[in-house]
Structures are given as structure tokens and as C-alpha cells.
N, C-alpha and C positions, 0 to 999 in steps of 0.2 A: 709595348702598354704606352709609351711615352711617345714612340712613333705614332703613333694613330690618334691621341690626344692631341700631339701638337697639328695633326692635320686637320680634327674637327675644329680646332681651334681656330686654324687658317681659314676653313670651310665660313665659318660663323660670322669671323672678321669680313673674308670677300663678299658675300652676302648683305651684310648691313651697308658696307661701303656703297656695292651698286645701290642698294636701295636709297643710299644718300643721295648718291647720282642722278637716278632716273627719277625719283619720287620726290624728296624733298625740294629738290633745286625748281622746281615749279611752283615753290609757296614762298621760298625765302625773300625777304627784301634784298638779301643778295649771299650769295654763296661762291667760296673758292675752290681750287681744286685739288683733289684728295681728301675731303674731309669725312667722317664717317660717324655716325649717331645712332646708339644702340639704344633702341627700345625704349623713347622717352614716355613720361606719365603724363604730362605737359608741355607742350610747346605753343607758340605763338608766333610762327616763321614771318609774319610780315613786320613784325618789330624787330628782327633777328638780322645782323651783318655777320656772315664767317668769311673769316681770311682762308688762305691756302693752309691745306695740314691741319686743320682743328679738328679734333676728335672728342666728343661726348660720351660719357657712358652711361650705363645702365640707371632707368629710372631717374633721369633728368625732369626738375621741374624749371624749366627756363621761361618764363611769363613776362609778356610787357601788358600791364594793366593799363586799358585805354579808356575805362570809366570807374570812378569810384564815387558811389552814392550820385550826386548831380552833377559830379565835376569833371569834366573831358582832360585827357591826357596825350599825347605823343610819345610813346615811350620808344628807346633807342638804344638798343642792345648791342655791343660789339665786341668780337672774340677775333683779335688778330690773329696773324701768322701763326702757326705752331702753339696756340693753346692747347694743353691739354686735359681735361676735367674727368675724374674719377666716378664713380657711383653717386646717386642719391644727392646731387647738387639741388640746392634751393633757391632759386635765383628770381627774384622779383623787381620790376622796374617801371616806373611810371614816368621818370624824366629821362637820365640816360648814365647807363653803365658800360664803361669802357676796362676791357683787361687787352692788356699789351702783349708783344710777341714774345713766344716760347713760354709764356708764363705757365705752371704745371700746378693744377688742384685738385687735393686727394680727395678721399669720399667724405660724404655727410658735412659740406659746407654750405653756408647759406650767405647770402648775398642781397643786400635791397638799398635801395635809395630811398627807400619809404619810412616815414615816422605816423605811427597812429598816436594823437596827440588825446590827453586825458583832461585836458581843459574845463570843458563842462561838465561838472558831476552829475548834471540831468540828463546825460545821453552815454548809453553805454560807449565805453572806448570803441570798440568796433565800430557804430555807427557814425563816430564823426568822421569829419572831413578830413583827410592824409594830409601832410604836410612831404615834400619831396625834395632831395638836394643830389646830385649829381656824384656817384661815383667813378673814382679812376685808378686804377691797378697798374702799375708801370710792368715794364719788359722785365723777363727772366726772371720772374718771382717764383717763388713756393710756396702756399699756402696748406698746411697741414692738416689731418683730420677734425674736424668738429669744428675748424674756426665760423668764426662768425662775423662778418663785412658789415658794419653800418652805416646810414644812409651820412651823406657827405666826407665820407672818407677818402681820403688820397693816400696813396701808397707809390714811395719812388720805386725806380730800377733795381735787380737784383736784391731783394728783400728777401728773407724767410721770416713766416710766420705762423709761431709754434703751433702745437696742437691745443685744443680747447680755449683759444684766446677771443676774446670780445674786443674789436678793433674799431676805434671810432677817432678821426681827426686827420691831422696831416703828417705824413712821416718821411724821412728823407730817403736819399738813394743809399745803396747798401747796408742795411740795418736789419738786425736780429730783433725781432718783436715779440713780445711775450706777456703772456697774463689775462687777466679780467678784472679792470679794464686792462688793456694790453699797453705797452709800455716798451720804449728802443732799452733794450739790456745792452748791445754792442752794437758798432759800427767802423766801417773798414776805413783806414786811416791811410792815404794815399801817400803820406810825407813818410809815414814808418812802414810802410808796406805790409799790413797787419791789421786783423780784427780786434778792436781795443774795446774796453768796457765803456759805458756811457752814462750819463743820468738820464732819468726816464726823459728826457726834452733833447736826449741826442749828443748832448754836449760831451766830449771826452773828458773821462776821470783822471787828473794827475796820480802817475803811481810813483 
């Protein structure tokens, strides 16, 4: 039974890998070697650049927004070598979203470089012109389930984002980021060769 399940799983994987090679390659802005895309909900491939060995899980919505209301945009989504994404990602981009090498994204994560202003109370929020600010996520990061990465966020390399966190702002390399709103709670000290507690700004707390 286990062997049969394993065989079926491998067959499904190989089918989607073949489809990625033969079909999606025709439409993506750029796509590297050994990528696999599992049955997405929405993709705008002309806005997406994939490195090598990128995996995108089931029901992905990865969408470059080229126009909103009367304003036009030139979205650029970059998933670098080795990026892996689990099911149900919701990524919307009108400016730039870049995810670094070998970063792993768990299920139900949202990432956007778009903000819907609420300034004019005479216009419904959804009908007001959007504002954008690029998002950058460094290499070797892990983003856990249900996290939300907001517009303008910059995350350094080798960071862990806790489940259900709402992340906005700039974060240093080698951080543990937790909460809603998210804050740095630990950072790796190369001087002491250990992960140490920090204040919300990532400064080490003396113990």
C-alpha cells in the first residue's frame, strides 16, 4: 500500500514537472531548470521569473497586477533558485517581489507589495488607486503557515517567520520574527555563536 501510494505520488509529480517544462515554459518571462508547478488557481507568467529547482504547490495565486483603476504597472516577481512554496499561496504584485535562494514558504501564506488606501472617505476603499512598495525576502528563510508579508517589507537572509505573523518593515539577517505585528525576538550572535534574545528592533538584550 505504501509502495503504491509512493508510486502514484511520483507519477503525479513527474506529470506536473513535465507540464511545467513543456507548457509553462512557453509563457513565463523566464523559467529555469527542474521547476514544477502544481495546478495553480491564478498565474500571470509574463510577470514571473523562476530560477532553477523552484517548486510551487497546489492552488497558487501568483498574480502580477498590470492595471488597477486607471493606473498601469509593470510587475516583476522573482523566485530564485531552490524556492519552494506549499499550497494556497496568495501573492499579488504591482511593483516588485523578490524571494531569495532556497527560501521555503509553508501553506496559506500571503505576500503583497500593494496597499489599498482609505484616505478618501467618499470613495470605497477597493475603488481607490493603490500604492505600491517593493518586497524583498532574503535567501535561506523559512516562512511558516498563514504568515502575511506586507508591502515594503525587507527580510534579511536565514530568517524564520513564525506562523500567523503579520510582517511589515525591515528585518536584519539571521532573525526569528514573531507576532502580529511581527517583531524580532531572537538573532544569531556570531560573536557568541548562539541565538540570543533581542528587543523588538533586533538589539541583543544583555542577560
